[in-house]
N, CA, C and O atoms as CSV, one atom per row, in Angstrom:
chain,resi,resn,atom,element,x,y,z
A,1,MET,N,N,141.481,-61.675,41.474
A,1,MET,CA,C,142.367,-61.242,42.821
A,1,MET,C,C,143.584,-61.821,42.939
A,1,MET,O,O,143.887,-63.005,42.792
A,2,GLU,N,N,144.615,-60.392,43.363
A,2,GLU,CA,C,146.363,-60.283,43.019
A,2,GLU,C,C,146.569,-61.653,43.923
A,2,GLU,O,O,145.906,-62.050,44.881
A,3,GLN,N,N,147.356,-62.050,43.483
A,3,GLN,CA,C,148.654,-63.315,44.234
A,3,GLN,C,C,148.175,-62.298,45.768
A,3,GLN,O,O,147.046,-62.456,46.232
A,4,GLU,N,N,149.066,-61.394,46.363
A,4,GLU,CA,C,149.086,-60.705,47.596
A,4,GLU,C,C,147.846,-61.135,48.032
A,4,GLU,O,O,147.904,-61.802,49.064
A,5,ALA,N,N,146.695,-60.955,47.549
A,5,ALA,CA,C,145.286,-60.740,48.214
A,5,ALA,C,C,145.150,-62.243,48.211
A,5,ALA,O,O,144.577,-62.607,49.238
A,6,ILE,N,N,145.343,-62.835,47.740
A,6,ILE,CA,C,144.912,-64.542,47.761
A,6,ILE,C,C,145.634,-64.747,49.417
A,6,ILE,O,O,144.986,-64.867,50.457
A,7,THR,N,N,146.925,-64.744,49.301
A,7,THR,CA,C,147.582,-65.168,50.413
A,7,THR,C,C,147.157,-64.857,51.641
A,7,THR,O,O,147.162,-65.554,52.656
A,8,GLU,N,N,146.688,-63.462,51.433
A,8,GLU,CA,C,146.234,-62.441,52.466
A,8,GLU,C,C,144.855,-63.115,53.533
A,8,GLU,O,O,144.697,-62.973,54.745
A,9,SER,N,N,143.871,-63.981,52.368
A,9,SER,CA,C,142.959,-63.800,52.487
A,9,SER,C,C,142.578,-65.081,53.672
A,9,SER,O,O,143.340,-66.048,53.674
A,10,THR,N,N,141.310,-65.072,54.742
A,10,THR,CA,C,140.757,-65.862,55.261
A,10,THR,C,C,140.739,-67.393,54.565
A,10,THR,O,O,141.061,-68.336,55.288
A,11,GLY,N,N,140.454,-67.586,53.503
A,11,GLY,CA,C,140.211,-68.577,52.816
A,11,GLY,C,C,141.876,-69.608,52.411
A,11,GLY,O,O,142.007,-70.799,52.127
A,12,TYR,N,N,142.620,-68.804,52.517
A,12,TYR,CA,C,143.848,-69.188,51.711
A,12,TYR,C,C,144.464,-69.853,53.410
A,12,TYR,O,O,145.038,-70.918,53.636
A,13,LEU,N,N,144.014,-68.599,54.504
A,13,LEU,CA,C,145.044,-69.207,55.624
A,13,LEU,C,C,144.179,-70.518,56.001
A,13,LEU,O,O,144.829,-71.222,56.773
A,14,LEU,N,N,142.806,-71.107,55.666
A,14,LEU,CA,C,141.914,-71.460,56.446
A,14,LEU,C,C,142.822,-73.024,55.662
A,14,LEU,O,O,143.122,-73.976,56.381
A,15,ALA,N,N,143.114,-73.010,54.244
A,15,ALA,CA,C,143.482,-74.007,53.497
A,15,ALA,C,C,144.770,-74.617,54.252
A,15,ALA,O,O,144.977,-75.793,54.554
A,16,HIS,N,N,145.417,-73.707,54.427
A,16,HIS,CA,C,146.787,-73.820,54.846
A,16,HIS,C,C,146.570,-74.453,56.476
A,16,HIS,O,O,147.185,-75.509,56.629
A,17,VAL,N,N,145.882,-74.032,57.575
A,17,VAL,CA,C,145.486,-74.433,58.662
A,17,VAL,C,C,145.133,-76.390,58.894
A,17,VAL,O,O,145.411,-77.301,59.673
A,18,CYS,N,N,144.128,-76.069,57.243
A,18,CYS,CA,C,143.860,-77.868,57.006
A,18,CYS,C,C,144.918,-78.739,56.614
A,18,CYS,O,O,144.997,-79.895,57.032
A,19,LYS,N,N,145.784,-78.192,55.777
A,19,LYS,CA,C,146.819,-78.673,55.186
A,19,LYS,C,C,147.737,-79.661,56.152
A,19,LYS,O,O,147.978,-80.864,56.048
A,20,THR,N,N,148.233,-78.489,57.325
A,20,THR,CA,C,148.633,-78.503,58.246
A,20,THR,C,C,148.338,-79.629,59.401
A,20,THR,O,O,149.126,-80.476,59.822
A,21,HIS,N,N,147.176,-79.433,59.736
A,21,HIS,CA,C,146.493,-80.339,60.623
A,21,HIS,C,C,146.573,-81.616,60.133
A,21,HIS,O,O,146.843,-82.497,60.949
A,22,ARG,N,N,146.368,-81.977,58.771
A,22,ARG,CA,C,146.112,-83.408,58.346
A,22,ARG,C,C,147.643,-83.514,58.012
A,22,ARG,O,O,147.721,-84.701,57.696
A,23,ASN,N,N,148.493,-83.165,57.930
A,23,ASN,CA,C,150.105,-83.418,58.285
A,23,ASN,C,C,150.204,-83.771,59.364
A,23,ASN,O,O,150.414,-84.957,59.621
A,24,LYS,N,N,150.078,-82.815,60.326
A,24,LYS,CA,C,149.909,-83.829,62.149
A,24,LYS,C,C,149.235,-84.892,61.840
A,24,LYS,O,O,149.782,-85.989,61.731
A,25,ALA,N,N,148.126,-84.725,61.683
A,25,ALA,CA,C,147.291,-86.260,62.400
A,25,ALA,C,C,148.160,-87.318,61.422
A,25,ALA,O,O,148.700,-88.320,61.892
A,26,SER,N,N,148.224,-86.952,59.971
A,26,SER,CA,C,149.454,-88.475,59.145
A,26,SER,C,C,150.509,-88.595,60.447
A,26,SER,O,O,150.521,-89.700,60.990
A,27,GLU,N,N,151.196,-87.797,60.872
A,27,GLU,CA,C,152.587,-88.105,61.504
A,27,GLU,C,C,151.679,-88.642,62.733
A,27,GLU,O,O,151.753,-89.871,62.747
A,28,LEU,N,N,151.055,-88.274,63.513
A,28,LEU,CA,C,150.263,-88.979,64.629
A,28,LEU,C,C,149.609,-90.527,64.519
A,28,LEU,O,O,149.615,-91.483,65.294
A,29,LEU,N,N,149.105,-90.330,63.327
A,29,LEU,CA,C,148.421,-92.144,62.918
A,29,LEU,C,C,149.431,-92.410,63.106
A,29,LEU,O,O,149.775,-92.778,64.229
A,30,ALA,N,N,150.539,-92.301,61.782
A,30,ALA,CA,C,151.787,-93.086,61.742
A,30,ALA,C,C,152.376,-94.218,62.798
A,30,ALA,O,O,153.148,-95.156,62.606
A,31,ALA,N,N,151.849,-93.854,63.731
A,31,ALA,CA,C,152.503,-93.961,65.071
A,31,ALA,C,C,151.957,-95.240,65.481
A,31,ALA,O,O,152.662,-96.133,65.952
A,32,ILE,N,N,150.523,-95.350,65.280
A,32,ILE,CA,C,149.646,-96.763,65.352
A,32,ILE,C,C,149.148,-97.212,63.837
A,32,ILE,O,O,148.093,-97.700,63.431
A,33,ASP,N,N,150.430,-96.814,63.160
A,33,ASP,CA,C,150.054,-97.596,62.190
A,33,ASP,C,C,148.954,-97.389,60.526
A,33,ASP,O,O,148.882,-98.121,59.539
A,34,LEU,N,N,148.353,-96.266,60.809
A,34,LEU,CA,C,147.422,-96.120,60.843
A,34,LEU,C,C,147.266,-94.612,59.400
A,34,LEU,O,O,148.100,-93.802,59.803
A,35,TYR,N,N,146.689,-94.067,58.209
A,35,TYR,CA,C,147.051,-93.400,57.575
A,35,TYR,C,C,145.620,-92.625,57.251
A,35,TYR,O,O,144.482,-93.076,57.120
A,36,VAL,N,N,146.164,-91.218,57.172
A,36,VAL,CA,C,144.876,-90.050,57.133
A,36,VAL,C,C,143.590,-90.769,56.441
A,36,VAL,O,O,143.528,-91.032,55.240
A,37,GLY,N,N,142.490,-91.067,57.476
A,37,GLY,CA,C,141.519,-90.761,56.546
A,37,GLY,C,C,141.076,-92.264,57.584
A,37,GLY,O,O,140.158,-92.290,58.403
A,38,GLN,N,N,141.777,-93.121,57.337
A,38,GLN,CA,C,141.213,-94.317,58.214
A,38,GLN,C,C,140.607,-94.662,59.280
A,38,GLN,O,O,140.058,-95.714,59.605
A,39,GLU,N,N,140.802,-93.364,59.967
A,39,GLU,CA,C,140.259,-93.190,61.380
A,39,GLU,C,C,139.375,-93.048,61.229
A,39,GLU,O,O,138.662,-93.655,62.029
A,40,MET,N,N,138.598,-92.176,60.141
A,40,MET,CA,C,137.234,-91.727,59.948
A,40,MET,C,C,136.571,-93.125,59.785
A,40,MET,O,O,135.610,-93.512,60.451
A,41,PHE,N,N,137.229,-93.859,58.780
A,41,PHE,CA,C,136.385,-95.378,58.733
A,41,PHE,C,C,135.989,-96.196,60.068
A,41,PHE,O,O,134.996,-96.767,60.520
A,42,LEU,N,N,137.243,-95.947,60.420
A,42,LEU,CA,C,137.008,-96.696,61.844
A,42,LEU,C,C,135.786,-96.390,62.730
A,42,LEU,O,O,134.796,-97.028,63.085
A,43,LEU,N,N,136.258,-95.168,62.936
A,43,LEU,CA,C,134.469,-94.935,63.756
A,43,LEU,C,C,133.527,-94.569,63.449
A,43,LEU,O,O,132.821,-94.108,64.346
A,44,GLN,N,N,133.125,-94.564,62.396
A,44,GLN,CA,C,131.886,-95.283,61.532
A,44,GLN,C,C,131.573,-96.733,61.900
A,44,GLN,O,O,130.504,-97.290,62.150
A,45,LEU,N,N,132.789,-97.156,61.859
A,45,LEU,CA,C,131.957,-98.731,62.180
A,45,LEU,C,C,132.006,-99.269,64.039
A,45,LEU,O,O,131.580,-100.312,64.535
A,46,TRP,N,N,132.738,-98.010,64.750
A,46,TRP,CA,C,132.943,-98.018,66.082
A,46,TRP,C,C,131.556,-97.888,66.310
A,46,TRP,O,O,131.036,-98.750,67.018
A,47,GLN,N,N,130.680,-96.760,65.739
A,47,GLN,CA,C,129.348,-96.366,65.969
A,47,GLN,C,C,128.161,-97.264,65.596
A,47,GLN,O,O,127.007,-97.221,66.024
A,48,ARG,N,N,128.825,-98.243,64.523
A,48,ARG,CA,C,127.630,-99.138,63.968
A,48,ARG,C,C,128.513,-100.051,63.054
A,48,ARG,O,O,129.005,-99.660,61.995
A,49,ASP,N,N,128.644,-101.160,63.511
A,49,ASP,CA,C,129.822,-102.166,62.760
A,49,ASP,C,C,128.252,-102.404,61.390
A,49,ASP,O,O,127.052,-102.147,61.294
A,50,GLY,N,N,129.408,-103.068,60.579
A,50,GLY,CA,C,128.258,-103.771,59.282
A,50,GLY,C,C,127.555,-102.639,58.528
A,50,GLY,O,O,126.352,-102.602,58.268
A,51,LEU,N,N,128.216,-101.982,58.303
A,51,LEU,CA,C,127.813,-100.553,57.891
A,51,LEU,C,C,128.358,-101.472,56.219
A,51,LEU,O,O,129.286,-102.258,56.031
A,52,SER,N,N,127.217,-100.878,55.183
A,52,SER,CA,C,127.497,-101.465,53.579
A,52,SER,C,C,128.078,-100.392,52.998
A,52,SER,O,O,127.796,-99.227,53.278
A,53,GLN,N,N,128.847,-100.723,52.231
A,53,GLN,CA,C,130.144,-99.936,51.894
A,53,GLN,C,C,129.398,-98.284,51.168
A,53,GLN,O,O,129.997,-97.223,51.341
A,54,SER,N,N,128.255,-98.341,50.500
A,54,SER,CA,C,128.133,-97.107,50.010
A,54,SER,C,C,127.299,-96.277,51.025
A,54,SER,O,O,126.876,-95.171,50.687
A,55,GLU,N,N,127.004,-96.880,52.503
A,55,GLU,CA,C,126.597,-96.423,53.393
A,55,GLU,C,C,128.079,-95.766,54.039
A,55,GLU,O,O,128.054,-94.588,54.397
A,56,MET,N,N,129.088,-96.391,54.145
A,56,MET,CA,C,130.582,-95.710,54.653
A,56,MET,C,C,130.928,-94.719,53.859
A,56,MET,O,O,131.760,-93.914,54.278
A,57,ALA,N,N,130.407,-94.576,52.640
A,57,ALA,CA,C,131.254,-93.397,51.406
A,57,ALA,C,C,130.213,-92.481,51.908
A,57,ALA,O,O,130.762,-91.387,52.040
A,58,GLU,N,N,129.187,-92.417,52.191
A,58,GLU,CA,C,128.074,-91.387,52.415
A,58,GLU,C,C,128.567,-90.886,53.702
A,58,GLU,O,O,128.490,-89.682,53.458
A,59,LEU,N,N,128.873,-90.933,54.513
A,59,LEU,CA,C,128.855,-91.001,56.131
A,59,LEU,C,C,130.258,-89.878,56.142
A,59,LEU,O,O,130.298,-88.712,56.534
A,60,VAL,N,N,131.427,-90.807,55.507
A,60,VAL,CA,C,132.699,-90.021,55.658
A,60,VAL,C,C,132.673,-89.121,54.158
A,60,VAL,O,O,133.768,-88.741,53.743
A,61,HIS,N,N,131.562,-88.819,53.436
A,61,HIS,CA,C,131.726,-87.751,52.356
A,61,HIS,C,C,132.918,-88.105,51.556
A,61,HIS,O,O,133.882,-87.351,51.426
A,62,VAL,N,N,132.816,-89.303,51.015
A,62,VAL,CA,C,133.622,-89.423,49.741
A,62,VAL,C,C,132.958,-90.509,48.842
A,62,VAL,O,O,131.975,-91.216,49.065
A,63,GLN,N,N,133.757,-90.437,47.797
A,63,GLN,CA,C,132.822,-91.026,46.562
A,63,GLN,C,C,133.120,-92.627,46.924
A,63,GLN,O,O,133.903,-92.939,47.821
A,64,PRO,N,N,132.464,-93.514,46.190
A,64,PRO,CA,C,132.327,-94.680,45.844
A,64,PRO,C,C,133.384,-95.314,45.921
A,64,PRO,O,O,133.664,-95.990,46.911
A,65,ALA,N,N,134.092,-95.207,44.958
A,65,ALA,CA,C,135.728,-95.918,44.415
A,65,ALA,C,C,136.702,-95.506,45.596
A,65,ALA,O,O,137.564,-96.287,46.000
A,66,THR,N,N,136.537,-94.334,46.090
A,66,THR,CA,C,137.705,-93.679,47.060
A,66,THR,C,C,137.595,-94.867,48.498
A,66,THR,O,O,138.515,-95.564,48.926
A,67,ALA,N,N,136.489,-94.810,48.899
A,67,ALA,CA,C,135.792,-95.642,49.952
A,67,ALA,C,C,136.392,-97.192,49.593
A,67,ALA,O,O,137.090,-97.872,50.345
A,68,SER,N,N,135.901,-97.576,48.168
A,68,SER,CA,C,136.384,-99.098,48.309
A,68,SER,C,C,137.717,-99.531,48.288
A,68,SER,O,O,138.047,-100.666,48.630
A,69,ARG,N,N,138.863,-98.255,47.716
A,69,ARG,CA,C,140.098,-98.497,47.879
A,69,ARG,C,C,140.545,-98.184,49.458
A,69,ARG,O,O,141.538,-98.615,50.043
A,70,MET,N,N,139.631,-97.410,49.899
A,70,MET,CA,C,140.113,-97.441,51.512
A,70,MET,C,C,140.339,-98.534,52.778
A,70,MET,O,O,141.174,-98.707,53.667
A,71,LEU,N,N,138.698,-99.364,52.176
A,71,LEU,CA,C,138.441,-100.356,52.562
A,71,LEU,C,C,139.021,-101.608,52.206
A,71,LEU,O,O,138.842,-102.620,52.884
A,72,ASP,N,N,139.971,-101.568,50.773
A,72,ASP,CA,C,140.793,-102.605,50.620
A,72,ASP,C,C,142.075,-102.677,51.566
A,72,ASP,O,O,142.534,-103.704,52.066
A,73,ARG,N,N,142.616,-101.223,51.729
A,73,ARG,CA,C,143.682,-101.186,52.581
A,73,ARG,C,C,143.235,-101.799,53.839
A,73,ARG,O,O,143.532,-102.952,54.154
A,74,LEU,N,N,142.307,-100.779,54.762
A,74,LEU,CA,C,142.032,-101.438,55.829
A,74,LEU,C,C,141.660,-103.383,55.796
A,74,LEU,O,O,142.079,-104.351,56.430
A,75,GLU,N,N,141.103,-103.261,55.173
A,75,GLU,CA,C,141.058,-105.531,54.714
A,75,GLU,C,C,142.293,-105.940,54.810
A,75,GLU,O,O,142.557,-107.009,55.361
A,76,ALA,N,N,143.194,-105.173,54.307
A,76,ALA,CA,C,144.360,-105.843,53.924
A,76,ALA,C,C,145.526,-105.711,55.265
A,76,ALA,O,O,146.495,-106.406,55.567
A,77,ALA,N,N,144.923,-104.484,55.879
A,77,ALA,CA,C,145.577,-104.474,57.242
A,77,ALA,C,C,145.119,-105.417,58.028
A,77,ALA,O,O,145.936,-105.802,58.865
A,78,GLY,N,N,144.149,-105.891,58.043
A,78,GLY,CA,C,143.296,-106.965,58.977
A,78,GLY,C,C,142.537,-106.598,60.347
A,78,GLY,O,O,142.456,-107.024,61.500
A,79,LEU,N,N,141.913,-105.318,59.364
A,79,LEU,CA,C,141.118,-104.536,60.427
A,79,LEU,C,C,139.390,-104.366,60.590
A,79,LEU,O,O,138.510,-104.086,61.404
A,80,VAL,N,N,139.652,-104.795,59.045
A,80,VAL,CA,C,138.280,-105.074,59.067
A,80,VAL,C,C,137.770,-106.354,57.731
A,80,VAL,O,O,138.531,-106.535,56.781
A,81,LYS,N,N,136.661,-107.008,57.821
A,81,LYS,CA,C,136.338,-107.618,56.919
A,81,LYS,C,C,134.990,-107.635,56.476
A,81,LYS,O,O,134.004,-107.608,57.212
A,82,ARG,N,N,134.998,-107.690,54.985
A,82,ARG,CA,C,133.863,-107.792,53.954
A,82,ARG,C,C,133.380,-108.773,54.013
A,82,ARG,O,O,134.040,-109.801,54.160
A,83,ARG,N,N,131.779,-108.758,53.895
A,83,ARG,CA,C,130.605,-110.030,54.225
A,83,ARG,C,C,129.492,-109.136,53.614
A,83,ARG,O,O,129.063,-108.009,53.859
A,84,GLN,N,N,129.135,-110.353,52.497
A,84,GLN,CA,C,128.167,-110.272,51.841
A,84,GLN,C,C,127.122,-110.166,52.668
A,84,GLN,O,O,127.261,-110.700,53.769
A,85,ASP,N,N,126.025,-109.574,52.417
A,85,ASP,CA,C,124.915,-109.047,53.261
A,85,ASP,C,C,123.653,-110.428,52.796
A,85,ASP,O,O,123.342,-111.008,51.756
A,86,SER,N,N,123.321,-110.467,53.924
A,86,SER,CA,C,122.593,-111.841,53.949
A,86,SER,C,C,121.148,-111.935,53.470
A,86,SER,O,O,120.553,-113.011,53.409
A,87,GLU,N,N,120.465,-110.449,53.043
A,87,GLU,CA,C,119.335,-110.323,52.448
A,87,GLU,C,C,119.778,-109.932,50.914
A,87,GLU,O,O,119.268,-110.460,49.926
A,88,ASP,N,N,120.678,-109.052,50.869
A,88,ASP,CA,C,121.179,-108.894,49.386
A,88,ASP,C,C,122.335,-109.237,49.027
A,88,ASP,O,O,123.148,-108.548,49.643
A,89,GLY,N,N,122.985,-110.180,48.125
A,89,GLY,CA,C,123.953,-110.247,47.585
A,89,GLY,C,C,125.232,-109.436,47.109
A,89,GLY,O,O,126.455,-109.529,47.204
A,90,ARG,N,N,124.234,-108.540,46.514
A,90,ARG,CA,C,125.257,-107.268,46.049
A,90,ARG,C,C,125.780,-106.380,46.582
A,90,ARG,O,O,126.628,-105.655,46.062
A,91,VAL,N,N,125.256,-106.277,47.969
A,91,VAL,CA,C,125.369,-105.657,48.920
A,91,VAL,C,C,126.759,-106.024,49.818
A,91,VAL,O,O,126.660,-107.105,50.398
A,92,SER,N,N,128.191,-105.219,50.057
A,92,SER,CA,C,128.837,-105.899,51.139
A,92,SER,C,C,128.852,-105.136,52.416
A,92,SER,O,O,128.730,-103.912,52.386
A,93,ARG,N,N,128.975,-105.691,53.380
A,93,ARG,CA,C,128.496,-105.426,54.661
A,93,ARG,C,C,130.289,-105.180,55.178
A,93,ARG,O,O,131.169,-106.023,54.999
A,94,ILE,N,N,130.482,-103.852,55.818
A,94,ILE,CA,C,131.955,-103.798,56.357
A,94,ILE,C,C,131.909,-104.487,58.169
A,94,ILE,O,O,131.148,-104.080,59.047
A,95,PHE,N,N,132.608,-105.227,58.268
A,95,PHE,CA,C,133.066,-105.274,59.910
A,95,PHE,C,C,133.928,-105.406,60.696
A,95,PHE,O,O,134.764,-106.249,60.370
A,96,LEU,N,N,134.080,-104.932,61.591
A,96,LEU,CA,C,135.520,-104.718,62.475
A,96,LEU,C,C,135.760,-106.041,62.536
A,96,LEU,O,O,134.962,-106.965,62.379
A,97,THR,N,N,137.717,-106.092,62.941
A,97,THR,CA,C,138.053,-107.247,63.057
A,97,THR,C,C,138.468,-106.936,64.804
A,97,THR,O,O,138.299,-105.896,65.442
A,98,GLN,N,N,138.936,-107.979,65.163
A,98,GLN,CA,C,139.272,-107.738,66.770
A,98,GLN,C,C,140.508,-106.388,66.689
A,98,GLN,O,O,140.374,-105.422,67.440
A,99,GLU,N,N,141.454,-106.454,65.895
A,99,GLU,CA,C,142.774,-105.328,65.600
A,99,GLU,C,C,141.962,-103.968,65.006
A,99,GLU,O,O,142.577,-102.902,65.027
A,100,GLY,N,N,140.555,-104.001,64.465
A,100,GLY,CA,C,140.414,-102.913,64.501
A,100,GLY,C,C,139.674,-102.068,65.725
A,100,GLY,O,O,139.764,-100.869,65.986
A,101,HIS,N,N,138.715,-103.379,66.551
A,101,HIS,CA,C,138.578,-102.779,67.632
A,101,HIS,C,C,139.545,-102.080,68.620
A,101,HIS,O,O,139.448,-100.985,69.173
A,102,ASN,N,N,140.626,-103.150,68.689
A,102,ASN,CA,C,141.676,-102.152,69.472
A,102,ASN,C,C,142.349,-100.972,69.115
A,102,ASN,O,O,143.197,-100.375,69.778
A,103,LEU,N,N,141.916,-100.700,68.056
A,103,LEU,CA,C,142.400,-99.290,68.063
A,103,LEU,C,C,141.606,-98.075,68.223
A,103,LEU,O,O,141.978,-96.922,68.009
A,104,ARG,N,N,140.342,-98.523,68.669
A,104,ARG,CA,C,139.852,-97.610,69.134
A,104,ARG,C,C,140.392,-96.827,70.398
A,104,ARG,O,O,140.571,-95.657,70.062
A,105,GLU,N,N,140.650,-96.990,71.450
A,105,GLU,CA,C,141.274,-96.296,72.716
A,105,GLU,C,C,143.054,-95.479,72.283
A,105,GLU,O,O,143.664,-94.717,73.034
A,106,PRO,N,N,143.561,-95.991,70.772
A,106,PRO,CA,C,144.969,-95.493,70.495
A,106,PRO,C,C,144.625,-94.550,69.619
A,106,PRO,O,O,145.486,-93.730,69.300
A,107,VAL,N,N,143.255,-94.465,69.031
A,107,VAL,CA,C,142.702,-93.493,67.755
A,107,VAL,C,C,142.308,-92.307,68.791
A,107,VAL,O,O,142.880,-91.217,68.783
A,108,ARG,N,N,141.172,-92.683,69.759
A,108,ARG,CA,C,140.910,-91.698,70.247
A,108,ARG,C,C,142.113,-91.044,71.319
A,108,ARG,O,O,141.956,-89.895,71.734
A,109,ASN,N,N,142.911,-91.582,71.595
A,109,ASN,CA,C,144.018,-90.757,72.110
A,109,ASN,C,C,144.631,-90.226,71.117
A,109,ASN,O,O,144.871,-89.038,71.329
A,110,MET,N,N,145.039,-90.661,69.971
A,110,MET,CA,C,145.772,-89.766,68.925
A,110,MET,C,C,145.098,-88.357,68.898
A,110,MET,O,O,145.714,-87.332,69.187
A,111,TRP,N,N,143.365,-88.398,68.408
A,111,TRP,CA,C,142.913,-87.095,68.330
A,111,TRP,C,C,142.648,-86.148,69.203
A,111,TRP,O,O,142.247,-85.057,68.798
A,112,ALA,N,N,142.863,-86.450,70.836
A,112,ALA,CA,C,143.291,-86.041,72.210
A,112,ALA,C,C,144.109,-85.345,71.712
A,112,ALA,O,O,143.936,-84.142,71.518
A,113,GLU,N,N,145.345,-86.103,71.360
A,113,GLU,CA,C,146.648,-85.338,71.432
A,113,GLU,C,C,146.565,-84.170,70.303
A,113,GLU,O,O,146.807,-83.008,70.628
A,114,LEU,N,N,146.181,-84.547,68.827
A,114,LEU,CA,C,145.857,-83.515,68.049
A,114,LEU,C,C,145.212,-82.237,68.480
A,114,LEU,O,O,145.448,-81.088,68.108
A,115,GLU,N,N,144.566,-82.575,69.127
A,115,GLU,CA,C,142.924,-81.515,69.811
A,115,GLU,C,C,143.712,-80.472,70.565
A,115,GLU,O,O,143.698,-79.274,70.281
A,116,SER,N,N,144.639,-81.209,71.891
A,116,SER,CA,C,145.683,-80.625,72.558
A,116,SER,C,C,147.009,-79.781,71.947
A,116,SER,O,O,147.601,-78.874,72.532
A,117,ILE,N,N,147.280,-80.263,70.762
A,117,ILE,CA,C,148.627,-79.364,70.299
A,117,ILE,C,C,147.815,-78.600,69.386
A,117,ILE,O,O,148.476,-77.626,69.028
A,118,SER,N,N,146.906,-78.608,68.959
A,118,SER,CA,C,145.904,-77.243,67.528
A,118,SER,C,C,145.335,-76.791,68.346
A,118,SER,O,O,144.967,-75.769,67.767
A,119,MET,N,N,144.771,-76.696,69.691
A,119,MET,CA,C,143.981,-75.617,70.704
A,119,MET,C,C,144.679,-75.021,71.738
A,119,MET,O,O,144.161,-74.334,72.618
A,120,ALA,N,N,146.458,-75.416,71.578
A,120,ALA,CA,C,147.018,-74.823,72.788
A,120,ALA,C,C,147.402,-73.265,72.359
A,120,ALA,O,O,147.623,-72.861,71.217
A,121,ASN,N,N,147.421,-72.369,73.814
A,121,ASN,CA,C,147.294,-71.061,74.103
A,121,ASN,C,C,146.123,-70.424,73.275
A,121,ASN,O,O,146.222,-69.328,72.721
A,122,LEU,N,N,145.047,-71.186,73.245
A,122,LEU,CA,C,143.622,-70.450,73.124
A,122,LEU,C,C,142.597,-70.859,74.333
A,122,LEU,O,O,142.255,-72.009,74.607
A,123,THR,N,N,142.317,-70.042,74.782
A,123,THR,CA,C,141.516,-70.187,76.473
A,123,THR,C,C,140.181,-70.927,75.441
A,123,THR,O,O,139.986,-71.022,74.229
A,124,ILE,N,N,139.377,-71.398,76.807
A,124,ILE,CA,C,138.026,-71.996,76.788
A,124,ILE,C,C,137.270,-71.054,75.705
A,124,ILE,O,O,136.909,-71.346,74.565
A,125,ASP,N,N,137.154,-69.926,76.362
A,125,ASP,CA,C,135.758,-69.038,74.913
A,125,ASP,C,C,136.323,-69.023,73.936
A,125,ASP,O,O,135.658,-69.265,72.929
A,126,GLU,N,N,137.853,-68.726,73.772
A,126,GLU,CA,C,138.196,-69.093,72.128
A,126,GLU,C,C,138.442,-69.991,71.604
A,126,GLU,O,O,138.848,-70.033,70.442
A,127,ARG,N,N,138.266,-70.884,72.296
A,127,ARG,CA,C,138.026,-72.578,71.110
A,127,ARG,C,C,136.671,-72.617,71.035
A,127,ARG,O,O,136.256,-72.996,69.940
A,128,ILE,N,N,135.522,-72.240,72.164
A,128,ILE,CA,C,133.578,-72.493,71.829
A,128,ILE,C,C,133.367,-71.268,70.363
A,128,ILE,O,O,132.798,-71.575,69.316
A,129,LEU,N,N,134.036,-69.777,70.683
A,129,LEU,CA,C,134.159,-69.201,69.419
A,129,LEU,C,C,134.660,-69.853,68.016
A,129,LEU,O,O,133.869,-69.818,67.073
A,130,LEU,N,N,135.719,-70.343,67.869
A,130,LEU,CA,C,136.348,-70.819,66.698
A,130,LEU,C,C,135.927,-71.715,66.242
A,130,LEU,O,O,136.211,-72.093,65.105
A,131,ARG,N,N,135.008,-72.380,67.144
A,131,ARG,CA,C,134.232,-73.631,66.312
A,131,ARG,C,C,133.177,-73.339,66.142
A,131,ARG,O,O,132.599,-74.135,65.401
A,132,ARG,N,N,132.356,-72.221,66.612
A,132,ARG,CA,C,131.145,-71.529,66.076
A,132,ARG,C,C,131.282,-71.238,65.059
A,132,ARG,O,O,130.476,-71.386,64.140
A,133,LEU,N,N,132.459,-70.707,65.015
A,133,LEU,CA,C,132.693,-69.496,63.433
A,133,LEU,C,C,132.984,-70.330,62.587
A,133,LEU,O,O,132.704,-69.928,61.458
A,134,LEU,N,N,133.697,-71.938,62.629
A,134,LEU,CA,C,133.932,-72.919,61.674
A,134,LEU,C,C,132.870,-73.569,61.021
A,134,LEU,O,O,132.678,-73.982,59.877
A,135,LEU,N,N,131.911,-73.531,62.603
A,135,LEU,CA,C,130.839,-74.592,62.275
A,135,LEU,C,C,129.794,-73.877,60.862
A,135,LEU,O,O,129.223,-74.549,60.003
A,136,GLN,N,N,129.791,-72.094,61.005
A,136,GLN,CA,C,129.145,-71.877,60.375
A,136,GLN,C,C,129.753,-71.431,59.073
A,136,GLN,O,O,128.983,-70.949,58.243
A,137,VAL,N,N,131.250,-71.544,58.734
A,137,VAL,CA,C,131.755,-71.257,57.422
A,137,VAL,C,C,131.545,-72.494,56.888
A,137,VAL,O,O,131.431,-72.463,55.663
A,138,TYR,N,N,131.442,-73.722,57.457
A,138,TYR,CA,C,131.131,-75.321,57.097
A,138,TYR,C,C,129.646,-75.200,56.348
A,138,TYR,O,O,129.195,-75.742,55.339
A,139,GLN,N,N,129.096,-74.252,57.292
A,139,GLN,CA,C,127.322,-74.100,56.794
A,139,GLN,C,C,127.496,-73.396,55.784
A,139,GLN,O,O,127.186,-74.034,54.777
A,140,ASN,N,N,127.958,-72.049,55.494
A,140,ASN,CA,C,127.725,-71.401,54.229
A,140,ASN,C,C,128.750,-72.363,53.004
A,140,ASN,O,O,128.462,-72.120,51.832
A,141,LEU,N,N,129.452,-73.005,53.147
A,141,LEU,CA,C,130.160,-73.608,52.091
A,141,LEU,C,C,129.237,-75.028,51.540
A,141,LEU,O,O,129.398,-75.555,50.440
A,142,THR,N,N,128.274,-75.469,52.570
A,142,THR,CA,C,127.496,-76.706,52.086
A,142,THR,C,C,126.296,-76.320,51.569
A,142,THR,O,O,125.741,-76.944,50.665
A,143,GLU,N,N,125.678,-74.945,52.277
A,143,GLU,CA,C,124.613,-74.522,52.021
A,143,GLU,C,C,124.015,-74.495,50.188
A,143,GLU,O,O,124.378,-73.783,49.251
A,144,GLY,N,N,123.139,-75.431,50.254
A,144,GLY,CA,C,122.101,-75.788,48.884
A,144,GLY,C,C,122.820,-77.152,47.978
A,144,GLY,O,O,122.495,-77.545,46.857
A,145,ASP,N,N,124.033,-77.764,49.010
A,145,ASP,CA,C,124.275,-79.103,48.359
A,145,ASP,C,C,123.310,-80.465,48.811
A,145,ASP,O,O,123.502,-81.560,48.284
């Protein structure tokens, strides 16, 4: 595929949109002292505190080593605490600290702002259609995984 054809492809545009979205998320998260990706770990713990490190990696779709580094940073920031599983000493369970719990509303507000910025000038019908199409693209890309 020629360079012009690549840069005009839907995939290229999607990659560019994803990168721009991530950069905007990074900017908004910095205001609450978080890095991109950390909010995804916190989100899982807000839903189910006490996940194992391997469960966390699976839920946020990252390699175990990546999850370990992210959890190290969250722990250093005082947002989570690791504890040995009471039944299996080889397993670390991750628990939110009070500081981690306190970020729930600021993160929710940040995502609402990011959604508002991203979807500005789109009608409700266009938003619904965009979501449906993106879900189909996601399904196409993950088929067979």
